[in-house]
C-alpha positions as CSV (number, residue, x, y, z in Angstrom):
1,M,0.0,-0.1,0.1
2,L,1.2,3.5,-0.7
3,P,2.2,5.4,2.5
4,E,0.1,8.0,2.2
5,L,-3.0,5.6,1.9
6,A,-1.9,3.4,4.9
7,H,-4.6,5.3,7.0
8,V,-7.3,4.2,5.0
9,D,-9.6,1.4,6.6
10,C,-12.8,2.2,4.6
11,W,-13.0,2.1,0.8
12,I,-16.3,3.5,-0.6
13,F,-17.0,3.1,-4.3
14,D,-19.8,4.8,-6.4
15,L,-21.2,2.1,-9.0
16,D,-21.9,3.2,-12.4
17,N,-19.3,4.2,-14.6
18,T,-17.0,3.8,-11.7
19,L,-16.5,-0.1,-11.4
20,Y,-17.0,-0.4,-14.8
21,P,-16.2,2.0,-18.0
22,A,-18.3,4.6,-19.2
23,S,-18.0,3.1,-22.6
24,A,-20.2,0.1,-21.4
25,D,-22.9,2.7,-21.7
26,L,-25.3,1.2,-19.6
27,F,-26.8,4.8,-18.9
28,G,-27.7,4.8,-22.7
29,L,-30.1,1.8,-22.2
30,I,-31.3,3.6,-18.8
31,D,-31.7,6.8,-21.0
32,V,-34.1,5.2,-23.5
33,K,-36.1,3.7,-20.6
34,M,-36.2,7.3,-18.6
35,G,-37.6,8.9,-22.1
36,A,-40.4,6.2,-22.3
37,Y,-41.4,6.6,-18.8
38,I,-41.5,10.5,-19.0
39,Q,-43.3,10.2,-22.3
40,R,-45.8,8.1,-20.7
41,L,-46.1,10.2,-17.5
42,L,-46.6,13.7,-19.3
43,G,-47.9,12.7,-22.6
44,C,-45.0,14.4,-24.3
45,D,-43.1,13.5,-27.4
46,P,-39.6,12.0,-27.3
47,V,-37.6,15.4,-27.8
48,E,-39.6,17.1,-24.9
49,A,-38.9,14.1,-22.8
50,K,-35.2,14.0,-23.5
51,R,-35.1,17.7,-22.7
52,I,-37.1,17.2,-19.2
53,Q,-34.9,14.2,-18.3
54,K,-31.6,16.0,-18.7
55,S,-32.9,19.1,-17.1
56,Y,-33.7,17.3,-13.9
57,F,-30.5,15.3,-14.2
58,H,-28.5,18.6,-14.4
59,D,-30.5,20.6,-11.8
60,H,-31.4,18.0,-9.2
61,G,-28.6,15.3,-9.3
62,T,-30.8,12.6,-10.7
63,T,-33.7,12.5,-13.0
64,L,-35.7,10.7,-10.2
65,S,-35.2,13.6,-8.0
66,G,-36.7,16.1,-10.4
67,L,-39.7,13.8,-11.2
68,M,-40.5,13.3,-7.7
69,M,-40.1,17.0,-6.7
70,H,-42.2,18.1,-9.8
71,H,-44.7,15.3,-10.6
72,G,-44.9,13.4,-7.4
73,I,-43.6,9.9,-8.9
74,D,-43.4,6.6,-7.0
75,P,-39.5,6.1,-6.9
76,H,-39.8,2.3,-6.6
77,D,-42.0,2.4,-9.9
78,F,-39.7,4.5,-11.8
79,L,-36.5,2.6,-10.5
80,D,-37.9,-0.7,-11.3
81,Y,-38.8,0.4,-14.9
82,V,-35.6,2.2,-15.8
83,H,-33.2,-0.5,-14.4
84,N,-34.8,-3.5,-16.2
85,I,-32.0,-3.6,-18.7
86,E,-29.7,-6.2,-20.1
87,M,-26.0,-6.2,-18.6
88,G,-24.6,-7.8,-21.8
89,S,-22.1,-5.0,-22.0
90,L,-20.6,-5.7,-18.8
91,A,-18.0,-8.4,-18.2
92,E,-16.2,-9.8,-15.2
93,D,-12.8,-8.1,-14.5
94,R,-10.6,-10.3,-12.7
95,R,-7.9,-7.9,-12.0
96,L,-10.6,-5.6,-10.2
97,V,-12.2,-8.5,-8.2
98,R,-8.7,-9.5,-7.0
99,A,-7.8,-5.8,-6.3
100,V,-10.9,-5.0,-4.3
101,A,-10.4,-8.2,-2.2
102,D,-7.0,-7.4,-1.3
103,L,-7.6,-3.9,-0.1
104,P,-7.6,-3.7,3.9
105,G,-10.5,-2.8,5.8
106,R,-14.1,-2.4,4.9
107,K,-15.6,-1.9,1.4
108,L,-19.1,-0.4,0.5
109,I,-21.0,0.9,-2.5
110,F,-22.5,4.5,-2.3
111,T,-24.8,4.7,-5.4
112,N,-27.6,6.9,-6.6
113,G,-29.4,3.7,-7.7
114,D,-31.1,1.3,-6.0
115,A,-29.5,-1.8,-4.3
116,L,-31.6,-4.3,-6.4
117,Y,-29.8,-2.8,-9.6
118,A,-26.5,-2.4,-8.0
119,G,-26.5,-6.1,-7.1
120,R,-27.3,-7.2,-10.8
121,V,-24.3,-5.1,-11.9
122,L,-22.0,-6.5,-9.3
123,G,-22.9,-9.8,-10.2
124,A,-22.0,-9.0,-13.9
125,L,-18.9,-7.8,-12.8
126,G,-18.0,-10.7,-10.7
127,L,-18.2,-8.4,-7.5
128,S,-21.2,-9.9,-5.8
129,D,-19.3,-11.0,-2.5
130,S,-16.9,-8.0,-2.5
131,F,-18.6,-5.4,-0.5
132,E,-20.0,-5.3,3.0
133,A,-23.2,-3.1,1.9
134,I,-24.8,-1.0,-0.4
135,H,-25.9,2.5,0.6
136,D,-28.3,3.2,-2.2
137,I,-31.0,6.1,-3.0
138,H,-33.6,4.5,-0.8
139,A,-31.3,4.6,2.2
140,C,-30.6,8.3,1.3
141,A,-34.2,9.1,1.7
142,Y,-34.0,10.2,-2.1
143,Q,-31.6,12.9,-1.4
144,P,-28.8,11.8,-4.2
145,K,-25.2,12.6,-4.0
146,P,-24.0,15.4,-3.9
147,H,-26.5,16.4,-1.2
148,P,-24.6,16.4,2.1
149,E,-27.4,14.4,3.7
150,S,-26.7,11.4,1.8
151,Y,-23.1,11.4,3.0
152,A,-24.0,12.0,6.7
153,G,-26.6,9.4,6.5
154,M,-24.3,6.8,5.0
155,I,-21.4,7.7,7.7
156,A,-24.2,7.5,10.6
157,R,-25.5,3.7,9.2
158,F,-22.0,2.4,9.1
159,A,-20.0,4.1,11.7
160,I,-17.5,5.5,9.3
161,N,-14.6,7.7,10.4
162,P,-14.3,10.0,7.4
163,S,-10.8,10.7,8.1
164,T,-9.9,7.1,7.4
165,A,-12.3,6.6,4.5
166,L,-11.6,7.0,0.9
167,F,-14.2,7.7,-1.8
168,V,-14.0,6.6,-5.5
169,E,-16.6,8.3,-7.9
170,D,-16.7,9.1,-11.5
171,M,-18.7,12.5,-10.9
172,A,-16.3,15.1,-9.8
173,R,-18.7,17.1,-8.1
174,N,-19.8,14.4,-6.0
175,L,-16.3,14.4,-4.3
176,K,-16.8,17.9,-2.9
177,P,-18.9,16.9,0.1
178,A,-16.8,13.7,0.9
179,K,-13.6,15.8,0.8
180,A,-15.2,18.5,3.2
181,L,-16.0,15.7,5.7
182,G,-12.3,14.8,5.6
183,M,-12.2,11.8,3.2
184,T,-9.4,11.2,0.7
185,T,-10.9,11.2,-2.9
186,A,-10.2,9.7,-6.2
187,W,-12.1,10.9,-9.3
188,V,-12.5,8.3,-12.1
189,N,-12.1,10.6,-15.2
190,N,-13.4,8.1,-17.8
191,G,-15.8,10.0,-20.1
192,S,-18.8,10.1,-17.9
193,E,-21.4,12.4,-19.2
194,R,-20.7,15.7,-17.2
195,G,-18.1,13.7,-15.2
196,D,-15.8,16.7,-15.2
197,H,-18.5,19.4,-14.3
198,E,-17.2,21.3,-11.2
199,A,-14.0,19.3,-11.0
200,H,-11.4,21.0,-8.8
201,P,-8.1,19.9,-7.3
202,D,-9.0,21.3,-3.9
203,F,-11.4,18.2,-3.4
204,I,-9.9,15.7,-5.6
205,D,-6.7,14.0,-4.3
206,Y,-6.0,11.4,-6.9
207,E,-7.5,11.5,-10.7
208,I,-7.5,8.0,-12.4
209,S,-8.9,6.5,-15.5
210,D,-9.5,2.6,-14.5
211,V,-10.2,1.6,-10.9
212,G,-8.7,-1.8,-11.4
213,Q,-5.3,-0.4,-12.5
214,W,-5.2,2.2,-10.1
215,L,-5.9,-0.3,-7.1
216,D,-3.0,-2.5,-8.6
217,D,-0.9,0.4,-8.5
218,I,-1.3,1.5,-5.0
219,L,-1.3,-2.3,-3.7
220,G,1.7,-3.2,-5.8
221,T,1.3,-5.7,-8.5
222,D,3.9,-8.2,-7.1
223,R,1.6,-8.9,-4.1
224,A,1.0,-12.9,-3.6
Protein backbone atom coordinates (compact mmCIF):
# COMPACT_ATOMS: atom_id res chain seq x y z
CA MET A 1 0.00 0.00 0.00
CA LEU A 2 1.20 3.50 -0.77
CA PRO A 3 2.34 5.11 2.49
CA GLU A 4 -0.02 8.07 1.99
CA LEU A 5 -2.99 5.66 1.89
CA ALA A 6 -1.93 3.45 4.79
CA HIS A 7 -4.45 5.21 7.04
CA VAL A 8 -7.45 4.17 4.94
CA ASP A 9 -9.62 1.50 6.58
CA CYS A 10 -12.88 2.09 4.69
CA TRP A 11 -13.05 2.05 0.88
CA ILE A 12 -16.23 3.53 -0.58
CA PHE A 13 -17.02 3.11 -4.27
CA ASP A 14 -19.61 4.63 -6.54
CA LEU A 15 -21.11 2.05 -8.90
CA ASP A 16 -22.01 3.21 -12.42
CA ASN A 17 -19.17 4.33 -14.67
CA THR A 18 -16.80 3.77 -11.75
CA LEU A 19 -16.51 0.00 -11.32
CA TYR A 20 -16.96 -0.42 -15.06
CA PRO A 21 -15.94 1.92 -17.91
CA ALA A 22 -18.34 4.59 -19.15
CA SER A 23 -17.92 3.05 -22.62
CA ALA A 24 -20.10 0.12 -21.46
CA ASP A 25 -22.93 2.67 -21.80
CA LEU A 26 -25.46 1.17 -19.43
CA PHE A 27 -26.72 4.73 -19.04
CA GLY A 28 -27.56 4.74 -22.75
CA LEU A 29 -30.01 1.90 -22.10
CA ILE A 30 -31.31 3.57 -18.96
CA ASP A 31 -31.75 6.86 -20.86
CA VAL A 32 -34.06 5.13 -23.34
CA LYS A 33 -36.15 3.73 -20.49
CA MET A 34 -36.28 7.11 -18.75
CA GLY A 35 -37.43 8.78 -21.94
CA ALA A 36 -40.22 6.25 -22.36
CA TYR A 37 -41.27 6.68 -18.71
CA ILE A 38 -41.45 10.47 -19.04
CA GLN A 39 -43.36 10.26 -22.31
CA ARG A 40 -45.93 8.00 -20.67
CA LEU A 41 -46.11 10.12 -17.53
CA LEU A 42 -46.46 13.51 -19.21
CA GLY A 43 -47.88 12.60 -22.60
CA CYS A 44 -45.05 14.39 -24.40
CA ASP A 45 -42.97 13.52 -27.46
CA PRO A 46 -39.45 12.01 -27.29
CA VAL A 47 -37.69 15.34 -27.81
CA GLU A 48 -39.50 17.00 -24.92
CA ALA A 49 -39.00 13.93 -22.75
CA LYS A 50 -35.25 14.08 -23.38
CA ARG A 51 -35.16 17.78 -22.52
CA ILE A 52 -37.00 17.20 -19.25
CA GLN A 53 -34.85 14.22 -18.35
CA LYS A 54 -31.56 16.05 -18.82
CA SER A 55 -32.84 19.21 -17.15
CA TYR A 56 -33.79 17.26 -14.03
CA PHE A 57 -30.49 15.36 -14.06
CA HIS A 58 -28.46 18.57 -14.27
CA ASP A 59 -30.55 20.55 -11.78
CA HIS A 60 -31.36 17.91 -9.17
CA GLY A 61 -28.51 15.38 -9.37
CA THR A 62 -30.77 12.64 -10.71
CA THR A 63 -33.74 12.52 -13.06
CA LEU A 64 -35.61 10.70 -10.29
CA SER A 65 -35.23 13.61 -7.88
CA GLY A 66 -36.66 16.04 -10.42
CA LEU A 67 -39.60 13.77 -11.20
CA MET A 68 -40.35 13.31 -7.50
CA MET A 69 -40.15 17.03 -6.81
CA HIS A 70 -42.20 18.22 -9.78
CA HIS A 71 -44.54 15.30 -10.43
CA GLY A 72 -44.72 13.29 -7.19
CA ILE A 73 -43.88 9.96 -8.79
CA ASP A 74 -43.35 6.69 -6.89
CA PRO A 75 -39.56 6.15 -6.84
CA HIS A 76 -39.91 2.36 -6.68
CA ASP A 77 -42.05 2.32 -9.81
CA PHE A 78 -39.59 4.53 -11.66
CA LEU A 79 -36.47 2.63 -10.62
CA ASP A 80 -37.98 -0.78 -11.32
CA TYR A 81 -38.84 0.37 -14.84
CA VAL A 82 -35.67 2.20 -15.87
CA HIS A 83 -33.28 -0.37 -14.37
CA ASN A 84 -34.89 -3.26 -16.21
CA ILE A 85 -32.07 -3.47 -18.74
CA GLU A 86 -29.69 -6.10 -20.07
CA MET A 87 -26.19 -6.34 -18.59
CA GLY A 88 -24.58 -7.81 -21.70
CA SER A 89 -22.09 -4.96 -22.09
CA LEU A 90 -20.50 -5.81 -18.73
CA ALA A 91 -17.94 -8.53 -18.17
CA GLU A 92 -16.19 -9.96 -15.14
CA ASP A 93 -12.93 -8.14 -14.46
CA ARG A 94 -10.70 -10.55 -12.54
CA ARG A 95 -8.06 -7.91 -11.91
CA LEU A 96 -10.64 -5.62 -10.28
CA VAL A 97 -12.16 -8.47 -8.27
CA ARG A 98 -8.74 -9.45 -6.95
CA ALA A 99 -7.70 -5.88 -6.20
CA VAL A 100 -10.89 -5.08 -4.28
CA ALA A 101 -10.48 -8.31 -2.29
CA ASP A 102 -6.91 -7.32 -1.40
CA LEU A 103 -7.85 -3.89 -0.02
CA PRO A 104 -7.37 -3.78 3.75
CA GLY A 105 -10.48 -2.79 5.68
CA ARG A 106 -14.15 -2.34 4.89
CA LYS A 107 -15.58 -1.93 1.39
CA LEU A 108 -18.92 -0.26 0.60
CA ILE A 109 -20.97 0.83 -2.42
CA PHE A 110 -22.49 4.34 -2.39
CA THR A 111 -24.84 4.83 -5.34
CA ASN A 112 -27.65 7.04 -6.57
CA GLY A 113 -29.22 3.88 -7.99
CA ASP A 114 -31.04 1.25 -5.97
CA ALA A 115 -29.66 -1.86 -4.30
CA LEU A 116 -31.49 -4.34 -6.55
CA TYR A 117 -29.96 -2.82 -9.68
CA ALA A 118 -26.57 -2.44 -8.00
CA GLY A 119 -26.62 -6.12 -7.11
CA ARG A 120 -27.21 -7.06 -10.75
CA VAL A 121 -24.31 -4.87 -11.88
CA LEU A 122 -21.98 -6.28 -9.23
CA GLY A 123 -22.98 -9.79 -10.24
CA ALA A 124 -22.14 -9.12 -13.89
CA LEU A 125 -18.74 -7.77 -12.83
CA GLY A 126 -17.97 -10.75 -10.58
CA LEU A 127 -18.14 -8.53 -7.48
CA SER A 128 -21.24 -9.93 -5.76
CA ASP A 129 -19.32 -10.95 -2.64
CA SER A 130 -16.82 -8.08 -2.59
CA PHE A 131 -18.67 -5.44 -0.55
CA GLU A 132 -20.04 -5.25 2.96
CA ALA A 133 -23.15 -3.30 1.96
CA ILE A 134 -24.79 -1.02 -0.60
CA HIS A 135 -25.92 2.45 0.49
CA ASP A 136 -28.49 3.29 -2.19
CA ILE A 137 -30.96 6.04 -3.08
CA HIS A 138 -33.63 4.57 -0.80
CA ALA A 139 -31.21 4.60 2.14
CA CYS A 140 -30.42 8.22 1.26
CA ALA A 141 -34.11 9.11 1.66
CA TYR A 142 -34.03 10.15 -2.02
CA GLN A 143 -31.44 12.87 -1.38
CA PRO A 144 -28.87 11.89 -4.06
CA LYS A 145 -25.21 12.70 -4.14
CA PRO A 146 -23.99 15.43 -3.87
CA HIS A 147 -26.56 16.38 -1.18
CA PRO A 148 -24.61 16.43 2.12
CA GLU A 149 -27.46 14.56 3.84
CA SER A 150 -26.76 11.44 1.79
CA TYR A 151 -23.14 11.33 3.01
CA ALA A 152 -24.12 12.02 6.61
CA GLY A 153 -26.65 9.20 6.52
CA MET A 154 -24.09 6.73 5.19
CA ILE A 155 -21.51 7.76 7.79
CA ALA A 156 -24.02 7.33 10.60
CA ARG A 157 -25.39 4.03 9.28
CA PHE A 158 -21.98 2.37 9.03
CA ALA A 159 -20.11 4.25 11.80
CA ILE A 160 -17.54 5.52 9.31
CA ASN A 161 -14.66 7.73 10.38
CA PRO A 162 -14.32 10.09 7.38
CA SER A 163 -10.66 10.78 8.14
CA THR A 164 -9.82 7.13 7.45
CA ALA A 165 -12.18 6.64 4.50
CA LEU A 166 -11.54 6.95 0.76
CA PHE A 167 -14.29 7.62 -1.79
CA VAL A 168 -13.97 6.68 -5.50
CA GLU A 169 -16.44 8.35 -7.88
CA ASP A 170 -16.77 9.26 -11.57
CA MET A 171 -18.83 12.46 -11.03
CA ALA A 172 -16.31 14.99 -9.78
CA ARG A 173 -18.87 17.19 -8.05
CA ASN A 174 -19.88 14.26 -5.84
CA LEU A 175 -16.41 14.26 -4.30
CA LYS A 176 -16.70 17.78 -2.90
CA PRO A 177 -18.93 16.86 0.11
CA ALA A 178 -16.77 13.81 0.82
CA LYS A 179 -13.63 15.93 0.92
CA ALA A 180 -15.35 18.50 3.15
CA LEU A 181 -16.02 15.71 5.64
CA GLY A 182 -12.34 14.71 5.63
CA MET A 183 -12.35 11.77 3.24
CA THR A 184 -9.59 11.04 0.76
CA THR A 185 -11.01 11.24 -2.77
CA ALA A 186 -10.32 9.64 -6.15
CA TRP A 187 -11.99 10.88 -9.33
CA VAL A 188 -12.48 8.34 -12.12
CA ASN A 189 -12.13 10.52 -15.22
CA ASN A 190 -13.27 8.06 -17.88
CA GLY A 191 -15.71 10.01 -20.02
CA SER A 192 -18.92 10.01 -17.98
CA GLU A 193 -21.53 12.54 -19.06
CA ARG A 194 -20.75 15.75 -17.14
CA GLY A 195 -18.25 13.76 -15.12
CA ASP A 196 -15.84 16.70 -15.09
CA HIS A 197 -18.53 19.24 -14.10
CA GLU A 198 -17.22 21.37 -11.21
CA ALA A 199 -14.00 19.33 -11.01
CA HIS A 200 -11.40 21.12 -8.89
CA PRO A 201 -8.10 19.99 -7.36
CA ASP A 202 -9.18 21.37 -3.97
CA PHE A 203 -11.38 18.32 -3.46
CA ILE A 204 -9.76 15.71 -5.72
CA ASP A 205 -6.76 13.89 -4.27
CA TYR A 206 -6.29 11.37 -7.09
CA GLU A 207 -7.38 11.52 -10.73
CA ILE A 208 -7.54 8.08 -12.32
CA SER A 209 -9.02 6.50 -15.44
CA ASP A 210 -9.31 2.82 -14.48
CA VAL A 211 -10.14 1.65 -10.97
CA GLY A 212 -8.62 -1.83 -11.33
CA GLN A 213 -5.34 -0.44 -12.63
CA TRP A 214 -5.18 2.20 -9.92
CA LEU A 215 -5.83 -0.32 -7.17
CA ASP A 216 -3.13 -2.56 -8.59
CA ASP A 217 -0.76 0.42 -8.60
CA ILE A 218 -1.41 1.39 -4.97
CA LEU A 219 -1.40 -2.20 -3.72
CA GLY A 220 1.65 -3.34 -5.68
CA THR A 221 1.32 -5.76 -8.59
CA ASP A 222 3.84 -8.22 -7.11
CA ARG A 223 1.62 -9.13 -4.13
CA ALA A 224 0.94 -12.83 -3.63
